[in-house]
C-alpha positions in Angstrom: 0.3 0.2 -0.2 1.6 3.1 -1.1 0.7 7.0 -1.2 -2.0 7.5 -3.2 -3.9 4.4 -2.4 -7.6 4.0 -2.5 -8.5 1.9 0.4 -11.8 1.2 3.0 -11.3 2.2 6.3 -13.3 0.8 9.1 -15.3 3.0 11.3 -17.3 1.1 14.5 -19.3 4.0 15.0 -21.9 5.7 12.7 -24.2 4.5 10.3 -21.3 3.4 7.5 -19.0 0.9 8.6 -16.5 1.4 5.8 -15.4 4.7 4.1 -13.7 5.2 1.3 -10.0 6.8 1.8 -6.7 7.6 0.8 -3.5 6.9 2.1 -1.5 10.0 2.6 1.8 8.5 3.8 3.6 5.4 4.9 6.3 4.3 7.4 7.3 1.6 8.9 4.8 0.1 11.0 1.6 2.3 10.3 -0.4 4.4 7.3 -1.6 7.9 7.1 -5.4 8.0 5.8 -7.9 10.8 5.0 -11.3 10.2 4.2 -13.0 10.3 1.0 -16.2 12.9 0.8 -18.4 12.0 -2.1 -20.8 15.0 -3.2 -22.3 16.8 -5.6 -21.1 14.1 -8.2 -17.2 15.0 -7.1 -15.2 13.5 -4.6 -12.7 15.5 -2.2 -10.5 14.9 0.2 -10.9 15.5 4.0 -8.9 17.7 5.4 -8.2 15.6 8.8 -6.0 12.4 8.7 -5.5 9.8 11.1 -3.3 6.8 11.6 -3.8 2.7 11.1 -1.5 0.4 12.4 0.2 -2.0 10.7 -0.7 -5.9 11.8 1.7 -8.3 13.0 0.3 -11.8 13.5 1.1 -14.4 11.7 -2.4 -14.3 9.3 -1.5 -10.5 8.4 1.7 -11.8 7.7 1.1 -14.8 5.3 -1.8 -12.6 2.8 -1.0 -12.9 -0.6 -2.3 -9.3 -0.6 1.4 -8.2 1.2 1.3 -5.8 4.6 -2.2 -5.6 6.2 -3.3 -2.6 8.5 -5.9 -2.9 11.1 -9.4 -2.3 9.6 -8.1 -1.2 6.4 -8.5 -3.3 3.2 -7.8 -2.2 -0.4 -10.5 -0.6 -2.9 -10.7 -1.9 -5.7 -10.8 0.3 -9.2 -14.6 2.3 -10.1 -16.0 0.5 -12.9 -16.4 2.2 -15.7 -19.9 2.7 -17.9 -19.1 0.5 -20.4 -17.5 -2.2 -17.5 -21.0 -1.7 -16.1 -22.8 -3.0 -19.4 -20.8 -5.9 -19.8 -21.8 -7.1 -16.6 -18.2 -6.7 -14.7 -19.7 -6.6 -11.3 -22.3 -9.1 -11.8 -20.1 -11.6 -9.6 -18.0 -10.3 -7.0 -15.8 -13.3 -7.3 -14.2 -12.0 -10.2 -13.7 -8.7 -8.1 -9.4 -8.2 -7.9 -10.1 -7.3 -4.0 -12.8 -9.6 -2.6 -13.6 -8.3 1.4 -16.5 -7.2 3.4 -16.3 -3.4 2.2 -15.9 -4.6 -1.5 -19.1 -6.6 -1.4 -21.0 -4.4 0.6 -20.0 -1.3 -2.0 -20.6 -3.6 -4.9 -24.1 -4.4 -3.7 -24.8 -0.8 -3.1 -23.9 0.3 -6.2 -25.9 -2.5 -8.0 -28.9 -1.7 -5.8 -29.4 2.0 -6.7 -29.0 0.9 -10.3 -32.3 -1.1 -10.0 -30.0 -4.3 -9.6 -31.7 -6.0 -6.8 -29.3 -9.5 -7.8 -25.8 -10.3 -7.6 -23.7 -13.3 -7.2 -21.0 -14.1 -5.2 -19.4 -17.0 -6.8 -22.5 -20.0 -5.8 -24.4 -17.9 -3.9 -27.5 -15.3 -5.3 -27.5 -12.3 -2.7 -30.8 -10.7 -3.7 -31.8 -7.2 -1.9 -35.3 -6.5 -1.3 -36.2 -3.7 -3.3 -39.8 -2.4 -1.3 -41.4 -1.4 -5.0 -42.8 -3.3 -7.8 -40.0 -3.7 -10.2 -40.5 -5.2 -13.9 -38.2 -8.2 -13.2 -40.4 -11.1 -13.1 -42.7 -10.7 -16.7 -43.5 -13.6 -18.9 -40.9 -12.4 -21.2 -38.1 -12.4 -18.9 -39.2 -15.8 -17.5 -39.3 -17.0 -21.3 -35.7 -15.8 -21.8 -34.3 -17.3 -18.6 -35.9 -20.3 -19.7 -34.4 -20.4 -23.5 -31.3 -19.5 -22.4 -30.8 -22.4 -19.5 -32.4 -25.0 -22.7 -29.8 -23.4 -25.0 -27.1 -24.0 -22.4 -28.0 -27.7 -21.4 -27.8 -28.5 -24.7 -24.2 -27.3 -24.7 -25.0 -24.4 -27.5 -24.7 -20.6 -27.1 -21.1 -20.8 -25.0 -20.3 -18.4 -26.4 -23.4 -15.6 -26.0 -23.2 -12.7 -23.0 -25.2 -14.7 -20.1 -28.4 -13.0 -18.7 -27.4 -11.3 -15.6 -28.2 -12.7 -12.1 -31.5 -13.5 -11.3 -33.8 -15.8 -9.3 -34.7 -17.8 -12.2 -31.1 -17.9 -13.1 -30.5 -20.1 -10.1 -34.4 -21.6 -10.3 -33.4 -22.7 -14.0 -29.7 -24.0 -12.6 -31.3 -26.2 -10.0 -33.5 -27.8 -12.9 -31.4 -28.6 -15.7 -28.7 -29.9 -13.0 -31.9 -32.2 -11.8 -32.6 -33.4 -15.8 -28.7 -33.8 -16.2 -27.7 -37.2 -16.8 -27.0 -38.0 -13.2 -30.8 -37.0 -12.4 -30.2 -35.5 -9.0 -32.0 -33.9 -6.8 -31.8 -30.4 -5.9 -32.4 -27.8 -3.1 -32.3 -24.1 -2.8 -32.0 -22.7 0.4 -33.5 -19.4 0.9 -32.6 -17.2 4.1 -32.5 -13.9 5.8 -33.9 -12.2 8.3 -37.6 -10.9 8.7 -38.6 -8.8 5.9 -35.4 -9.2 3.6 -38.1 -10.7 1.0 -37.8 -14.6 1.5 -41.9 -15.1 0.9 -41.6 -13.4 -2.2 -38.4 -15.1 -3.3 -39.9 -18.8 -2.6 -42.6 -18.0 -4.5 -40.9 -16.5 -7.4 -38.6 -19.9 -7.4 -41.8 -21.9 -6.9 -43.5 -20.6 -9.9 -40.8 -21.3 -12.3 -39.9 -24.4 -11.1 -43.4 -25.5 -11.7 -43.6 -23.7 -14.9 -40.8 -25.5 -16.2 -42.6 -28.7 -15.0 -45.7 -28.1 -16.9 -46.2 -29.5 -20.1 -45.8 -26.9 -23.3 -49.5 -27.6 -23.9 -50.8 -26.1 -20.7 -51.6 -23.2 -19.4 -48.5 -20.5 -18.7 -47.8 -19.5 -15.4 -50.7 -17.2 -14.7 -51.3 -17.6 -11.4 -53.9 -15.1 -11.1 -56.2 -16.7 -13.8 -55.9 -20.4 -12.3 -57.5 -18.5 -9.1 -60.2 -17.1 -10.4 -61.8 -20.0 -12.8 -61.8 -22.1 -9.5 -64.7 -22.7 -8.1 -66.1 -26.0 -6.3 -63.5 -28.1 -7.6 -60.2 -29.1 -8.2 -60.7 -31.1 -11.1 -60.0 -27.5 -13.7 -57.0 -27.3 -11.8 -53.3 -28.2 -12.9 -51.0 -29.6 -10.5 -49.1 -26.6 -11.1 -51.8 -24.6 -10.3 -52.6 -26.4 -7.2 -49.6 -26.1 -6.1 -49.0 -22.8 -6.2 -52.5 -22.2 -4.5 -51.5 -23.6 -1.4 -49.0 -20.7 -0.8 -52.0 -18.4 0.5 -53.2 -21.0 3.3 -50.2 -21.6 4.7 -49.4 -17.9 4.3 -52.9 -16.6 6.5 -52.4 -19.6 9.0 -48.6 -19.6 9.6 -47.7 -15.6 8.8 -48.3 -12.1 10.6 -47.1 -8.5 10.5 -44.2 -7.7 12.6 -42.0 -4.3 13.3 -40.2 -5.6 10.3 -42.2 -7.4 8.2 -46.2 -6.7 7.0 -46.2 -10.8 5.7 -43.9 -11.9 7.9 -43.5 -16.5 7.7 -43.6 -17.4 11.6 -42.2 -21.0 10.6 -39.9 -22.3 8.5 -41.0 -24.6 5.8 -39.3 -26.8 3.0 -41.4 -27.7 0.0 -39.9 -30.8 -2.3 -41.7 -30.5 -5.8 -41.5 -34.3 -7.2 -41.2 -34.3 -10.7 -41.0 -37.6 -13.7 -38.0 -38.8 -15.9 -39.4 -36.5 -18.3 -39.2 -33.6 -16.2 -43.1 -33.0 -15.4 -44.1 -31.8 -12.2 -46.1 -34.7 -10.5 -46.9 -32.7 -7.3 -45.6 -31.7 -3.6 -45.1 -31.9 -0.1 -44.2 -29.9 2.7 -42.5 -30.2 5.8 -42.6 -27.5 8.5 -40.4 -25.9 11.3 -41.3 -24.8 14.6 -44.1 -22.3 14.4 -44.0 -19.6 16.7 -46.8 -20.3 19.0 -46.0 -17.4 21.9 -47.7 -15.0 19.2 -51.1 -16.5 19.8 -50.8 -15.5 23.5 -49.2 -12.4 23.2 -47.6 -9.8 19.8 -45.9 -6.3 21.0 -47.5 -3.0 19.9 -47.6 -2.4 15.9 -47.7 -6.1 15.3 -50.1 -8.6 14.5 -51.5 -12.4 15.6 -51.5 -14.5 12.6 -53.4 -12.9 9.4 -56.1 -16.0 9.2 -57.5 -14.0 12.6 -58.0 -10.8 11.1 -59.6 -11.8 7.9 -62.0 -13.7 9.7 -62.6 -10.6 12.0 -62.7 -8.1 8.9 -64.0 -10.2 6.1 -67.2 -12.2 7.4 -70.0 -11.8 6.1 -73.2 -11.0 8.1 -74.3 -14.2 8.3 -70.7 -15.5 9.3 -70.7 -12.5 12.0 -73.7 -14.0 13.5 -72.6 -18.2 12.7 -69.2 -17.1 14.6 -71.1 -14.9 17.8 -68.9 -11.8 16.6 -71.5 -9.3 18.2 -70.3 -5.9 16.9 -72.9 -4.2 19.6 -71.2 -5.0 22.2 -67.8 -4.4 21.6 -68.6 -0.7 22.9 -67.3 1.3 19.3 -64.0 -0.9 19.0 -63.7 -2.4 15.6 -64.1 -6.1 15.8 -60.1 -7.2 15.5 -59.3 -4.1 18.1 -61.8 -5.7 20.4 -60.6 -9.0 20.9 -57.9 -10.1 22.8 -56.0 -12.1 20.8 -55.7 -9.8 18.3 -56.1 -6.2 19.5 -52.9 -6.2 21.6 -50.7 -4.7 19.0 -53.5 -2.4 17.9 -54.8 -4.2 15.0 -53.0 -2.3 12.3 -53.9 -3.0 8.4 -51.1 -4.1 6.2 -49.9 -2.1 3.1 -50.2 -4.3 0.8 -53.6 -5.2 0.9 -56.9 -5.6 3.1 -57.8 -8.2 5.5 -61.1 -8.5 3.2 -59.4 -9.4 0.3 -56.5 -11.5 2.2 -60.0 -13.6 3.8 -61.6 -14.1 -0.1 -58.2 -15.1 -1.6 -57.9 -17.5 1.5 -61.2 -19.1 0.3 -60.6 -19.3 -2.8 -57.1 -21.4 -2.4 -59.2 -23.3 0.2 -61.4 -24.5 -2.5 -59.2 -25.1 -5.0 -57.5 -27.2 -2.5 -60.7 -29.7 -2.6 -62.4 -28.4 0.6 -66.3 -28.4 0.8 -67.7 -25.4 2.6 -68.3 -28.1 5.5 -65.0 -28.5 5.8 -64.5 -24.5 5.2 -66.7 -23.7 8.2 -65.4 -26.2 10.3 -61.9 -25.0 10.2 -63.2 -21.0 10.4 -65.3 -21.8 13.6 -61.9 -23.4 15.4 -60.2 -20.2 14.7 -63.6 -18.0 15.7 -63.4 -20.6 19.0 -59.4 -19.3 20.0 -61.1 -15.8 19.7 -63.8 -16.3 21.7 -61.5 -18.2 24.2 -59.0 -15.4 24.4 -62.1 -13.5 26.0 -62.4 -15.8 28.7 -61.7 -13.6 32.2 -61.4 -14.8 35.8 -63.0 -13.7 38.8 -61.4 -14.4 42.4 -63.3 -16.5 44.7 -62.3 -17.7 48.2 -62.0 -21.5 48.7 -63.5 -23.7 51.9 -59.9 -23.9 52.6 -59.4 -19.9 52.5 -57.2 -19.6 49.1 -57.9 -17.4 46.0 -59.3 -19.3 43.0 -60.5 -18.4 39.6 -64.2 -18.5 38.7 -65.4 -17.6 34.7 -66.6 -14.1 34.9 -68.8 -14.8 32.0 -70.4 -17.9 31.5 -71.8 -16.4 27.4 -68.1 -16.3 26.2 -67.1 -19.5 27.5 -69.9 -20.9 26.0 -69.5 -19.5 22.9 -66.3 -20.4 22.7 -67.0 -24.6 23.6 -70.0 -24.5 20.8 -67.2 -23.5 18.0 -64.5 -25.1 19.0 -66.9 -28.0 18.8 -65.4 -29.7 23.0 -67.8 -29.6 26.0 -68.4 -26.8 28.0 -67.9 -28.0 31.4 -64.6 -30.0 30.1 -63.9 -26.7 29.0 -64.3 -24.8 32.0 -62.4 -27.8 34.2 -59.0 -27.0 31.9 -59.2 -23.5 32.2 -60.0 -23.5 35.9 -58.7 -27.1 37.1 -55.0 -28.6 37.3 -54.7 -32.5 37.4 -51.9 -34.2 38.9 -51.2 -38.1 38.5 -48.9 -39.2 42.0 -48.6 -43.2 42.2 -51.8 -43.8 40.2 -53.7 -41.4 41.8 -55.4 -38.2 40.3 -55.3 -35.0 42.3 -56.9 -31.8 41.2 -56.1 -27.9 42.1 -58.3 -24.8 41.9 -56.0 -22.7 40.0 -55.8 -19.1 41.1 -56.9 -15.9 38.3 -53.3 -15.3 37.1 -52.5 -19.1 36.7 -56.2 -19.5 35.0 -55.1 -16.6 32.5 -52.1 -18.7 31.6 -53.9 -21.7 31.4 -56.6 -20.3 28.7 -53.6 -18.6 26.9 -51.7 -22.1 26.9 -55.3 -23.9 25.4 -55.6 -21.2 22.7 -51.6 -22.4 21.6 -51.7 -25.9 21.6 -55.5 -25.5 19.8 -53.9 -23.5 17.1 -50.4 -25.1 17.1 -52.8 -28.3 16.2 -54.9 -26.6 13.8 -51.8 -25.7 12.2 -50.5 -29.2 11.5 -53.5 -30.2 10.9 -53.8 -27.9 8.0 -50.8 -28.5 6.5 -51.6 -32.3 6.3 -54.4 -31.4 4.3 -52.7 -29.7 1.7 -49.9 -31.9 1.3 -52.9 -34.7 0.8 -54.1 -32.3 -2.2 -50.8 -31.3 -3.9 -49.1 -34.7 -2.8 -48.4 -37.1 -6.2 -49.9 -40.2 -5.7 -47.2 -42.8 -6.4 -43.6 -42.2 -5.0 -42.2 -44.7 -8.1 -43.7 -41.9 -10.7 -40.9 -39.7 -8.7 -37.6 -39.8 -10.5 -36.2 -36.8 -8.8 -36.6 -33.7 -6.7 -36.3 -29.9 -6.0 -36.8 -28.8 -2.7 -37.1 -25.1 -2.0 -36.4 -24.2 1.8 -37.3 -20.8 3.5 -36.0 -20.6 7.2 -35.8 -18.2 9.2 -32.2 -16.3 9.4 -29.9 -15.4 12.4 -31.8 -13.2 14.8 -30.2 -11.2 17.9 -32.8 -9.0 19.6 -32.3 -7.1 22.9 -34.0 -10.5 24.5 -33.6 -13.1 23.4 -35.4 -16.4 24.3 -35.8 -19.9 23.5 -37.1 -19.4 19.8 -34.3 -17.4 19.5 -31.2 -20.2 20.1 -33.0 -22.7 17.9 -33.5 -20.2 15.3 -30.0 -20.4 15.3 -28.9 -23.3 16.3 -30.8 -24.2 12.8 -28.3 -21.4 11.3 -25.4 -22.8 12.7 -26.0 -26.1 11.2 -26.9 -25.2 7.7 -24.2 -22.9 7.8 -21.7 -25.5 8.7 -23.3 -27.5 5.8 -22.9 -24.3 3.6 -19.5 -24.6 4.6 -18.9 -27.8 3.8 -20.5 -26.7 -0.5 -18.4 -24.0 -0.6 -14.9 -26.0 0.4 -15.9 -28.6 -2.0 -16.3 -26.1 -4.7 -12.8 -24.6 -3.9 -11.1 -28.2 -4.0 -12.4 -28.5 -7.3 -11.5 -25.6 -8.8 -8.3 -25.5 -7.0 -8.0 -29.5 -9.2 -8.9 -28.4 -12.2 -6.4 -25.1 -12.1 -3.6 -27.9 -11.1 -3.0 -25.9 -8.0 -2.0 -27.4 -4.7 -4.7 -26.6 -2.4 -4.0 -28.3 1.1 -2.7 -25.4 2.5 -6.2 -24.4 2.9 -8.2 -25.1 6.4 -11.6 -25.4 6.7 -13.6 -23.0 8.6 -15.6 -25.2 11.1 -18.3 -24.5 13.6 -18.8 -28.2 14.9 -17.2 -26.8 18.2 -20.5 -24.0 18.3 -23.0 -26.5 17.6 -21.3 -29.5 20.5 -22.1 -26.6 23.1 -26.2 -26.4 21.7 -26.3 -30.0 21.7 -23.7 -32.4 22.6 -24.5 -35.3 25.3 -24.4 -34.8 28.2 -23.4 -31.6 28.4 -25.2 -29.5 25.7 -27.3 -26.4 26.6 -30.3 -27.5 24.9 -29.9 -31.5 26.0 -29.3 -29.7 29.9 -32.4 -27.9 29.5 -34.2 -31.7 28.8 -32.6 -32.6 31.7 -33.5 -29.9 33.4 -37.5 -30.3 31.9 -37.6 -33.9 33.2 -37.4 -32.5 36.9 -41.0 -31.6 37.0 -41.7 -29.1 39.6 -38.3 -29.0 40.5 -36.6 -27.8 37.5 -36.6 -24.1 36.9 -35.1 -21.4 34.5 -32.5 -20.2 36.8 -31.6 -23.7 38.5 -30.8 -24.9 34.7 -28.7 -21.5 34.0 -26.7 -22.2 37.4 -26.5 -25.6 35.7 -24.7 -24.0 32.5 -22.5 -22.1 33.9 -21.0 -24.4 36.5 -20.1 -26.6 33.4 -18.9 -24.0 31.3 -17.4 -21.5 33.6 -17.0 -23.1 36.5 -13.9 -21.3 38.0 -14.0 -18.6 40.1 -13.7 -15.4 37.8 -14.1 -17.5 35.0 -16.0 -15.7 32.5 -15.3 -17.4 29.1 -15.4 -21.5 28.4 -12.6 -23.3 27.5 -13.8 -23.2 23.7 -14.6 -19.7 23.6 -18.1 -20.5 22.2 -20.0 -19.7 26.0 -19.8 -16.9 27.8 -21.1 -14.9 31.0 -19.9 -12.2 32.5 -20.5 -11.6 36.6 -23.5 -9.1 36.0 -25.1 -11.4 33.3 -25.0 -14.4 35.5 -26.8 -12.6 37.9 -29.2 -11.9 35.7 -29.3 -15.3 34.7 -28.1 -14.3 31.6 -25.5 -16.3 29.2 -24.1 -15.9 25.7 -23.2 -18.1 22.7 -20.6 -17.1 20.3 -22.3 -18.1 16.7 -21.0 -17.9 13.5 -22.5 -14.5 13.3 -21.7 -12.9 16.2 -22.4 -13.2 20.1 -26.0 -13.8 21.4 -27.0 -13.1 25.2 -30.2 -15.0 25.9 -32.3 -14.8 29.1 -33.0 -17.7 30.9 -36.1 -16.5 32.8 -38.1 -16.1 29.7 -39.7 -19.5 29.9 -37.3 -21.6 28.5 -38.3 -24.9 30.5 -41.8 -24.5 29.8 -41.7 -23.4 26.0 -39.6 -26.5 25.7 -41.9 -28.7 27.8 -45.3 -27.4 25.6 -47.0 -29.9 27.3 -51.0 -31.0 27.1 -52.3 -30.8 30.7 -55.0 -33.7 31.6 -57.4 -31.5 31.6 -56.9 -30.3 28.2 -56.8 -33.7 27.0 -59.9 -35.0 28.9 -61.4 -32.2 26.9 -60.2 -33.3 23.3 -60.6 -36.9 23.6 -63.9 -37.4 25.3 -67.2 -35.4 23.9 -65.2 -33.5 21.2 -66.3 -33.0 17.9 -64.6 -35.5 15.0 -62.1 -32.5 13.5 -60.9 -31.5 17.2 -60.3 -35.4 17.7 -58.4 -35.7 14.4 -56.6 -31.9 15.0 -55.6 -33.6 18.4 -54.2 -36.7 17.1 -52.3 -35.2 14.6 -50.7 -33.1 17.4 -50.2 -36.1 19.4 -48.2 -38.3 16.7 -45.6 -35.3 16.0 -44.5 -35.0 19.9 -44.5 -38.7 20.6 -41.0 -39.7 21.4 -40.7 -43.1 19.3 -37.2 -43.6 20.0 -36.3 -47.1 21.2 -35.6 -46.1 25.1 -39.3 -45.1 25.1 -41.2 -47.8 24.0 -40.4 -49.7 27.2 -42.3 -47.9 28.8 -45.8 -45.5 28.7 -46.0 -43.2 25.9 -44.1 -39.9 26.4 -43.9 -36.5 24.8 -40.7 -35.3 23.2 -39.7 -31.8 24.0 -39.6 -29.1 21.7 -36.1 -29.2 20.8 -36.0 -32.9 20.3 -38.5 -32.3 18.1 -36.8 -29.7 16.5 -33.5 -31.4 16.7 -34.9 -34.6 14.8 -36.0 -32.1 12.3 -33.1 -30.4 11.7 -30.7 -33.4 11.3 -33.0 -35.0 8.8 -32.9 -31.6 6.9 -29.4 -31.5 6.7 -29.4 -35.4 5.5 -31.4 -35.0 3.1 -29.5 -31.7 1.4 -26.4 -33.2 1.5 -28.3 -35.9 -0.7 -28.7 -33.3 -3.0 -27.0 -30.2 -5.3 -27.5 -27.3 -3.0 -28.3 -23.6 -4.3 -28.2 -20.5 -2.1 -29.8 -17.3 -2.0 -29.5 -14.3 0.7 -31.6 -12.1 1.0 -31.2 -8.8 2.3 -33.1 -5.7 3.7 -31.7 -2.6 2.5 -33.2 -0.4 5.6 -35.8 -0.9 8.6 -38.2 1.8 7.4 -39.5 -0.8 4.4 -39.2 2.2 1.8 -37.4 2.3 -2.0 -33.7 3.4 -2.7 -33.1 3.6 0.8 -30.1 1.8 2.7 -28.9 1.8 5.8 -24.7 0.4 5.1 -24.5 -0.7 8.8 -27.7 -2.7 8.6 -26.4 -4.3 5.3 -23.1 -5.2 6.8 -24.7 -7.3 9.8 -26.7 -8.9 7.5 -23.9 -10.2 4.7 -22.1 -11.3 8.0 -25.4 -13.5 9.5 -26.3 -14.7 6.1 -22.6 -16.0 5.8 -22.0 -14.6 2.4 -18.9 -13.1 3.9 -17.9 -16.7 5.8 -17.7 -17.9 2.2 -15.2 -14.7 1.0 -13.3 -16.0 4.1 -13.0 -19.5 3.0 -12.0 -18.1 -0.9 -9.7 -15.8 0.7 -7.4 -18.4 2.8 -6.5 -19.8 -0.8 -5.8 -17.4 -3.8 -8.4 -14.0 -3.4 -7.6 -12.4 -6.8 -9.0 -14.6 -9.7 -9.4 -13.2 -13.2 -10.2 -14.9 -16.5 -7.2 -14.8 -19.0 -9.0 -12.3 -21.6 -9.2 -9.8 -18.0 -5.6 -10.4 -17.2 -4.1 -9.9 -20.9 -6.6 -6.8 -21.5 -5.3 -4.9 -18.4 -1.7 -5.9 -17.7 -0.5 -6.0 -21.3 0.1 -2.3 -20.9 3.2 -3.0 -18.4 5.2 -3.7 -21.5 4.6 -0.8 -23.8 8.3 -0.6 -25.6 7.3 -4.8 -26.7 6.0 -4.6 -30.1 3.4 -5.8 -31.6 5.2 -8.8 -33.6 6.6 -9.8 -30.2 3.6 -9.7 -27.7 0.1 -8.5 -29.7 -1.8 -5.2 -28.4 -5.1 -7.6 -28.7 -6.3 -11.3 -27.4 -8.7 -11.3 -30.6 -8.3 -14.9 -32.1 -6.0 -16.0 -30.0 -5.8 -18.4 -27.2 -5.7 -15.6 -23.9 -4.4 -18.3 -21.7 -1.0 -18.7 -23.9 -0.9 -14.8 -24.4 -0.9 -14.4 -20.6 1.7 -16.7 -20.2 3.7 -14.9 -22.6 3.4 -11.9 -20.4 4.3 -12.7 -17.5 7.6 -14.7 -19.3 8.6 -11.4 -21.0 7.7 -8.7 -17.6 10.2 -11.4 -15.8 12.7 -11.4 -18.8 12.5 -7.5 -18.9 12.4 -7.4 -14.7 15.4 -9.1 -14.9 17.5 -6.7 -16.5 19.5 -3.9 -14.8 17.7 -0.6 -15.1 20.0 2.3 -16.1 19.2 5.5 -15.2 22.2 7.6 -17.1 21.9 8.9 -20.1 24.6 8.2 -22.8 26.9 10.9 -22.1 27.0 9.3 -18.4 24.4 12.5 -17.2 21.6 11.8 -15.3 18.4 13.8 -15.1 16.8 15.1 -12.0 13.4 12.6 -12.3 15.7 9.4 -12.7 18.1 10.7 -9.6 14.6 10.6 -7.7 13.8 7.4 -9.1 16.9 5.4 -9.0 17.2 6.6 -4.9 13.7 5.2 -4.8 14.9 2.0 -6.6 11.5 2.7 -9.4 11.9 1.5 -12.3 12.9 3.5 -16.0 9.8 5.6 -17.2 7.6 4.3 -19.4 7.2 4.9 -23.0 4.1 4.7 -24.8 
């Protein structure tokens, strides 16, 4: 790094973490810099300067880019308009200097040009534009389909490829699936809430189902399919049925959060099955970790699940009467604000569409799935019953023993809830006000206090809704699933999974979500490392010196036996009433930081300061950063997720057929089928046990496929177009594992150029070498041979002694300076 070199300098404070700077001078141990300020289309240098010290660690000394300075990275040359038109920044792997600020700058520049998609090697980066862009027309889809088909036939290799797009990664997965091996594919879409995962999943699904639909069938106009649906699914193609399943899953599994109007509060893997000819045969959906805690509580400005608001705001007069929505009893409040389960956050409306439109769309999708009016009515009745269950209030009265116990304040509310849910009124009252404990075969009834009765009410509502959601997924699968496994030759799966999360207060849900991302990151690292290995082998370059960035120690900290965080949580849950969040976190601290003044574990993944230990807080250092988890946020209760005995009696006896069916699905999902559990009575798995089993199965499945990656980024938290908060984007690049992939690449040879680009850029180093010895253009010649010849001549010329004196022995002032600084002779063009 010499004076005049442009670099990026890291700033820990402010909204822009990396600022373009210029080196003023360099000493043996540091460099002096000035910020470059852009304004009015021109650049100027800030007058104040600052120093950055030389890094002296082994990693810096071994860097192939020369000396490294603290918080300083080399800047790439600004691309010309011609370079941009040629798509020189379509793939950031081609950037000469590949690092965090280079990626941040390239993504930012492309975003403001309206180019929201960018490649980073095999990873597609997608930035949410927060506006409708003309990127998904039928014509554009056809252009990517035609390009994919031509390339799959080994034609058009010299044609300029289309730019990065979600269509291109979907097409690549389909073409690889249809190759000779017929290997199954998976597309993994991740990002934080509001980054565009749900919309990206829809676009991928639309493209894959379009390619898997015979040419003579209707095109990918999904809206047409919806309007044609009435009471039968006979008119629907497989493609239309698969696409029409999405509105139902969104209605029951999506909610408005502070970050996103249509946030998926569950993870899902959608597997599309294709026959030998590549024709779509059907699909199946696997869901992960529905956020049931949202049923009982949501923050101000947020909402519960969409289906509640759709029903309350879109119901007809007849449905109002049927579902006991008595507007006259709300005291002037809108129904969505009146009901406890929907009004906690102020029941805000959505920006993109109304809840009335949402209900119409959901009902059309239900009918397209083949649900008759009776089934739809039973489902909506249970939704309404959950709303009424949330309205149940409790009064305090004194028991015969002089204790304060709960009694129902309004019998009609409970009666409405019981009728709509399809359960016995007396048993529902018991489930809300009594707790039953079985000790040595004897039942002990305990009357609940009013506050505990409210907890029982919310727990029952969460149980019913969670079971209803599983039933909805099962019914969707029954409609879209292929008929015969023998017809399926290969599949393409789309994973829409929650991104890494770190909030002011993090609980059980965040630990499970971050554990998921940690496991997927390990799989991602292995995949990137494998690609690197294959590239080095193609180039006949030794790759043995590249180390693999493994996060197995973090996974072990979370799930290893017997001392993993979730393993010890399960052990604490087995203690029954003796177990507590406080005892659990104390055991964690005793295990990982047993020494008196120890605050960081030996493997550095677990930590807790003295103050955090007092507050019951512990930290885990994930691949994306340190996250503090607050233990006393009902970790044990959320992990147990038990169905009380009173609720079991409620569901099993004197209840409707649908409630019994829903309850049985919930039981089968949570039943422990392990060998150790088969010897005794049936036991329920904890949430973490269910989740670990699901995640293990998911990772094993992904490893049998060719994976493809889409990382969705959110440019700002205000959901506004043409606005980018670079600090937030940097955080997401780290959380999404993009920078981890770059780190793997930089461990070897980080600067990568094709031979043609190399020759075009560096031919100017030999201006005095004639055209007959080394041509100026690589046209009609082998660029690799020209590059090798260029290097041979550079080494040959460089080995010659530099002559600074004139023929008469004199030396000019300029050459005196060059000689003193050991610079080469002046180039003459």
